[in-house]
N, C-alpha and C positions, 0 to 999 in steps of 0.2 A: 504494500500500500504506500502510495507516495506521501511525502511530507505535507503537501497541500491538502490531500484527502483526509489525513489524520487531523490536521488543524481544523478543517471544516466540520468533521464529525464531532470533535470536542466542543467547538463553538456552537453547533446546533444543540447539543445536549445542555450546554450552559444556558442557551436562549430558552429552551423548553422549560427548564427549572424556573427561570426568571418569569416567564409568562404564567406559569402555574401559580406562583406566589402573587403576581399582579392580579390574576383572576380571583383568587381567594379574597384578597383585600379590597377589590373594587366591586365585583359582582356578588361574591359570596356573602358579604355583609348585608346587602339588600335582600337577597333571596332568603337568607335565614335570619333576618332581622327580628321577626316576631319571636323566634325561639331564643335568640341572644338577649332579648330584653328581659328575660327571667333573671339575668345576672346584672349586677351593677358594678361600676367602677367610679370611685369618687362621688358616690351618690347619684350618678347618672345611669340611665339604662345603657347597657354595653353596646348595643347597635348604634345608638345615638352618639356615644362617645367615639366609637371606632369610625363612624362616617364623618364626624366633625373634626376629630383630631388624630386619632390613631392611624387611619389610612394615609393621611398626609405624611406623617412621620415615617411610616413604613415605606412609602414611595421614595422619599429622600434617601433613606438608608439603602433601599434597593438599587437606586441609581449609582451610589458610590460603590456598593458591593459589586454590581455588574461591571463597572468600569475597571475596578481593581482586579477582579478575577479574569476579565478578558485580557487585560494587560499581561497577566501571568501566563495565560494560554499563548498569547502572541510571542512572548519571550521564549517559552518552551520550544516553540517550533521555528524560531528565528524570523518572525514577522514583525518584530518590534522596530522602533525607530533606528536602532543600531544594526539591525539584521541586514543581511545582504539580499534577501528575497524580495 
């Protein structure tokens, strides 16, 4: 298997994980909102808190995590800024 193919396979896996996390915190909160409201966080229903504050925090963390992990994948296969490919 070529280096480019291995790089793309690992990148696709990383992207799939990122999209699943994004889906859970963007769509899943609303789909299961009624069930989540049985729990509270800081005296607010959990679905309300997650849609108002929690999801935004998760998205920011997810962006930095994605960029950092992708940079490591690029370095592993020589596709970073210093790489020759």
